[in-house]
N, C-alpha and C positions, 0 to 999 in steps of 0.2 A: 244777863250782861252776858256776851261771848267767852268763852274760854282762851287762855294762852298759855302755851308753855315758857317756864323760866330756865333761861341756862346759864351756868358759871363756869367759868373758865379761869382759875386762878394760875396765871403762869410768871416767867419769870423778871419780865420787866413790868405787867402790868396786871390788875387782877379787872376782869369785864363780867359782865353782865348783860343779859337781854332777853327780852319778850317778845314771840312770835304768834301769831293768832293763826287758826285753822288753813288760812292760804299762805301761811310762810311771809305773812307781811312782817317786818319789825316793827313793833309798835312801842318800843321803849327798851332804853339802853341806859348802861351806865359804866364808867371807867376811875379807877384811881390808880394812881402809881405802887409798883410793890416798894413799900417803905420798910420790908421786915428784913430785906437781904442784907447781909454781913459781910465784907472780905476783907482777909487779913493774909494777904500772900497766898499761900495754898489754901487755906481754910476761908470756905464759901459758905457760910451759914445761913438759916434764916429762924427769928424767933416764931415759935409756932404761935403763941398767943396774939402776937401781932397780926401773924398770917390769918388767922381766924377772923380778928377784928376787923381786917379790910376787908375781908371776903363777905362778913356780914354788911359792912357799911357800903360795899357795891350793891350787894342784894336789895340794901333798903332803898338806897336811889332809885334803884331800878323797879321795886315794887310801888313807890310810891308815884311814879308816871305811868302803870299799869291802868288802862283804860277798861279793861274787864276783871274776871274772875281768873286767880290763877287755878290750872289744873292738874301742872306736876312741873318739880324742879329736878332739873339733871345738874350732874355737875361733873367737873374733869380738874385736872391742874398739870403741872409740870410734873416728868414720868419721871425717873428714876429719882433716889436718894434714899436717906434713912431719916424717918421721922417717927421717933422713939417716943412710947409713954410707957408708964407704970401701972402697977395693976388698979390704980384708982382712976386710969384713964387720962390723967393729966402728962403735958409733957417731961420728959426726962432730959433736959437741956433743949439745946437749940439741935435744927433739923441739919444734917449734912446734905446739902442739895447734890444734884447732878453734876455740878460746875467744880464741887471740893476735889482738890489732889491730892489729899494728905495719904489715899491709899496706892497712890503711883507706883510708889518703888515695890509694892507689893506685886505688883503685876508683873515687872520685870523678873522678880525672883521665882514667883509660880511659873511664869511661862519659861524661863533658862532651867528648871527643874523638872519641865515635862510635864505637870500637874493641871495645864487647862485644856490641854484635848479632850480628855474624857468628857470634862463638863462641856465643851461646845459641840463635840458628839448627842450629847443629850439635849440640849437647850438650844442648840444652833449657834450662840453666840460666846466667845470668851468672855468672861469677866475683865471689867473696865475700870479704872477709878471712880466712875461713877456708880458703879453697882453696889446695891445694898448689901449683897454678901461679902463683899470686900472689904466695905464700909464695917460689917460686924467685926470680921479679922480685925482689920486696924485695930476697933476699940478693944477687942479680945487681948491684943498685944501690947496697947499702950494705955488705955483706960479701963480696967477690968472693973473697978468698983463702979463707975456708971455704966457697964454692960449689968452687973448684976442686979440694977434698979429697973433696967426696960424688961417689962411685961410682953411689949407688942411691938412688932416693926412695921410701920405703915408708909404707905407713898402720902402726898399731900392730898390728893384726892379722898381717899380712905380718911386722912384727918379731920377734913373737912364735911365730909359724909358723918361721923363719928359726932363732931361738934353740934351738927345739925338736927341728927336724930338721936342720940346717945346710943345709937347701935354700932357695934363693932362687925365690920364686914368687909369683903372686897370682891371686885371681880378678876377672873384667871387671865384676861389674855394682856395684860398688863406685868404680873408677876411673873408668866412662864420664859421669857427670855432672860430673867435670872437664875429661877427657881424651878423650871418645869421642864419637863419632856414633851417637845412641841408636838409629837406623834398623838399621844396621850392625852394632851391637855391637863396632866396632872403635876405636881410638885414631885420632884426627885430626888432620894436622899442621895443622890451621888456627888451634888453640888457640895452639901456640908462636909462630907465624908472625904471629899479629895481636897478640900480647903483645909480640913482639922478643925472646922468651927465647933464648937462646944455647944451650941444652940441654933439652928436656924429656922427649918419648916417650923418648929413647934412655935415660933414666934409670930407666923403669919395668921392674919385675919382669917375666920372662915369664909371660905368661896364658896359665889353662887355667879351663873352667869351674867351678863348684861340683859337686861330686860326684867328678870325676877330678882336681882339685888337691888332693893327698895326698901325703904323705911317710911315713918309716918315724920314731919317734921316736929319738933320736939316743943313743948308750950314756951320755955325760955327763949330758944330760938327763934318762934315765932313773933314773939311779944318784940325781941329787937329788930327785928328784918321788917314787922309790917305785912305777915303773910299767915292764912289761916292753920294754927295747930292743927295738926294729923294730914298735911297736904302731901301727896307723896313724895317722895325724894328719891331719885334712881342715881347707881353710879354709871355714869358713863365709861367707855374704854378710854385709855390715856389720851391726853392732849394731841399727840402725835397722828394715832388714828382716827380720833376726834376730827380732828383738821382738814386730813385725807378724805374720810368722808363728806366732810364739808366743800371739800372741793371737787367733787364728784367722783372719786374712785369709787367703782364700783357699783355707783348707784345711776350715773349718767351713761349713756351708750359712747363707747369710745374713747371713755377715759379709763386707761390701764396703768397711767404715769402719773404722778404729780411730786412736785417739789415745795416745801415752803423755806422763805428765807425771813425767818424771823432771829430770835436771840440767836438761836442756832441754827444750822441748816439742815435739813432732812430732804433726803431725797427717798421714795416711795414706789412700789409698783404691786399690783395684785397678781397673785400666780395661783394656779390651782397645785402644782408642784413644786417646789422650792428649788430642790434639786436638778431644775433645767438650766440654772441661772449660769452664765458663761464662766463666773469666777466669784467667789465670796470671801472677802475679807472677814478676820477674826470679829472684828466689831461690827459686823452685819446683824440685824435680828428679824425673826420670823415671829408674828402674832397671830393667830384666828383671827379671819375675818367677822365681825360680830352680827354683820347683817346679812350674812349667808355663808356659800361654800368659798372654799379658799384659803389664802394667807395674805397678810400683807407683809410685803417683804420691804424693810427700811435701811437706809444707809445714815445713821443720825450723826450727823458731825455736831463737836462741841463748837465749830467756830463759825457763824452766821454773819449777821449783822454786827455783832460783838468787833468782829474783827475791825470793820470800819472804825469802831470805836478807840480800841486799843492803836489804830495806826493813826489815829487823830491825835492821841494824846502822847504818842512817842514824836512824832513829826511834825514838827512846830510849822503852822501856816496851811496846815491843808482844809481845804474848801469845808463846808458843812452843808449837807444835803445833798440831794442828786448833784452831779457832775458831769459836764461834758465830754464826751471822750476826749481824751490826750492819749493817744498812741505814741509809745515808744518802746527804748529796749529795758527798761525798768521789768524786773520779772519780781514776784512776790510770792512768798508761800505763809499762807494766812493763819498759822497755828500759834494763835497767842494765847489761848487758855493756859493756865497751870496744869490741868490736866492732860495734857498733851492732847492729842485726837483718838477719837474712837472710828471713826468709818468715813468714807472708804480708806483711806488712811488709818491704820492702826499702830498706834504707840503711845504708851505712857510718857514717853522722852519728846514727842515730834513738839520742833519750837519753829516760831516766826524766822524767816530770812529773807533777805533782798539782795539781789543782783542786776548790777547795771547802773549803780549808784555814782554819781559824780557830784562835784561842786555848782555845776551849772543844772543839775536836777530840779524841774519844777515841781513844788509840791501838789500842784495838781496832776503831774503824771503818777505820784504816788497815790494818789487818791483813786484814780481812775486803775492804776495796775491794783489795787485790793480787790477791786469789782470785778476785774479780769480773773483774778487769781480764784474768786468764788464761780466763775464760770468752768473754770478748767477743773474744779473739783468735781463739778456736777457732771461733765463729759466724763469723766474717771468712774463717777458711782454708775451710770449708766453704762458705761462699755462693761462693766461687771454685770450688772442686772440685765441687760439684754434691752430691745426695744428699739434699736437705733432706726432713727426716722420719723417715730410715734409721735404725736402732739405731744407735748408737756406743759400740762397746766401747772399754774405756779402762783402761789398766795404767800402771805407774810408783809411785811411793810415793804421790801425791796420790789413786791411784783408792780408798786407804783412808779418806781423808776425806770421811765422809757427808753433811757439809753442803754441803761443795764439788763432790759427785756430783750432790746434789738442784739445787744452783741451775746448774750444767751443762746439766742436764736442761733448765731453765727458760728459760736463755738460748737454748739450743739449739731452745727448742721441738720434740723427740724425744726418745724413748726412751733411756736411758744403761745400760749394763751392763758395771759396775766389776771387775775383775780382781784380787782381792787377793793380798798373797803375794810380790811384786818374783822371780816364776821366770819372766815372761815370755820373756826374752832367750834363758836357759839353755832352756826348754822348745821355743823356737822351733827354737834349733841342735839339738836332740834331735829334733826333729821331720823336719828336714832330712838329720841323719845315719841317722835309723832307714830314712827312705824309700831312701835312698842304698843301704845295706847290705840292702834287702831285709827288712827286717825286719815292715814293715807296708806299707799304700798304700791309695789312697784316703778313705774315709769312715771306715776303721779307724784308719789314721796318725793322723788328728785327734783320735777318741776316745779312743787311748791317751796321745798325747804332749804334744797341744796343749791351752791353757789353758780351764778350763770357766769361762766368764763367769756371774757371780752373777744374779738376778732382776733383770728391770727396774726403774729406778727413771724415773717417768713424773713429766713436767713436772707442775710446779704451775701451778693458773690464778687466778684472781683478782686481787688486790691485787699479788701478789710478782709475775708473769706482768707485770702493767701495768710497775710500778717496773723491772722488768730490762728490758723494751724500751724504755723510756724513758730508762734509764740508758746503753742500748746505743747509742741516738741520740747522746747526749750525748757517749760517748766517740768515735766514731767523726767526729763534728762538731769537737771539740778537737783530734782527730787529726790529722784535714786540717787546719786553722787553724795547728796549730805545726809541722809537719812542713816548711814551705818554712824555718824558723828554723833548723833543724837545721846545717845547715852554718856558718852564722854563731854559732851556740853553740861549735861546734867550733873556730873560730876565735879564738874568746874566750880558749879552752885555750891557744891556740898564745901570743897575745898574753900571757897571764899567765905563761906561761913565760917569757918574754922578760925580763919584770920581775927575773929571778932569784930572786923570791919566789913563783912560780906555784907550785901543789898540782899534781903528777903526775897526769892522769887518762887 
């Protein structure tokens, strides 16, 4: 039977598995909703055992439909966060996900004390509420008993790799923005020393590069999934780099920047020298590119498609699904997540706001303004990273929203090339695994396994372009005016809670 590659991507919204043959054809797939996520105000956690079981179930569904024999399995998952295990390799409570906001006050405290700049000089990124390092510091200050029981701190993909193989390991590209020196590619003690962590690097798994970080599928996991024991299991890079590669970044000619509009919105570019960017917010990240020379530079936002869901919850009567353009004077700041915002706006206290509302405002105008806001954040990100005017390849669920794609092109004044279908992360994993196993290389690798972008969507001109440019100016101006008030707004929440009648946010 012809061999196939199986890819697993355990995301914030869904757990996906897919199998690809040697020609890159998708021959089987399975998807399950992420039922393990738990939200309670700033607490956004995930049940680790349920997460493992969901991943195994998705893999079993996919394996049952595979028409050939599996040659390898490659794994990734949602990026930041703290997935703690004890010396027995079992979970120590729930994972603190990348959306958890408990460490948010620590960011402001440490920034005010000037203790984050040294970390940023080393890692290229300042810690945020999503960072494993600050989540450990939160535990050290608020739950030291739990911290003493933690023997190893993992990310989701490392937890799944351990569950599949019984082996503790990690690859460095996902760890470096939190723990490492991006120039040397090694963890740095500067992070834990600067933060005052009792333990940091000592809790990390052993590191091996993508491609060599692998182990055989364990007998118990093999039995549950329906794949052969001993099957090679590889750890891929984080879900962000995997998806960007799946969109063609660095593997397809001419693809030098790409955006993902999934649960979060992430904007990325491939650069040989990150220092050449026009500007860099503290929340930007740099990772070594796992398929060759250079670095993947990203602006990872907390707020992507979730912003549309939050808006629909807060404003009654908003239409569901794609909406037609409703141009209006409503200007929305889409920062709804309790952890604030990471990049290109960086503030643990960033909060959503709406301007231009009246009793006559149509709910459809609010729904459309939320999409405009995501486009404006994208414009802000690429103004910092550079590459103005170059084609932008776009993946994620909102890539299938034709009206949003058209407005995004107009807001950027650059062609947009959407990738529909939602398989970019899995195709990126397959691209990496196929290159590692020697199934293909160079242009042939991209042609077979990476996503093929659709036809260019050119920017509109005339009145719509004038409207988009004017509204972006107002968006930027109101953002600059209100951001200074974000910490005071956050303190109002604390004062409200002190009354005993405050709503937990």
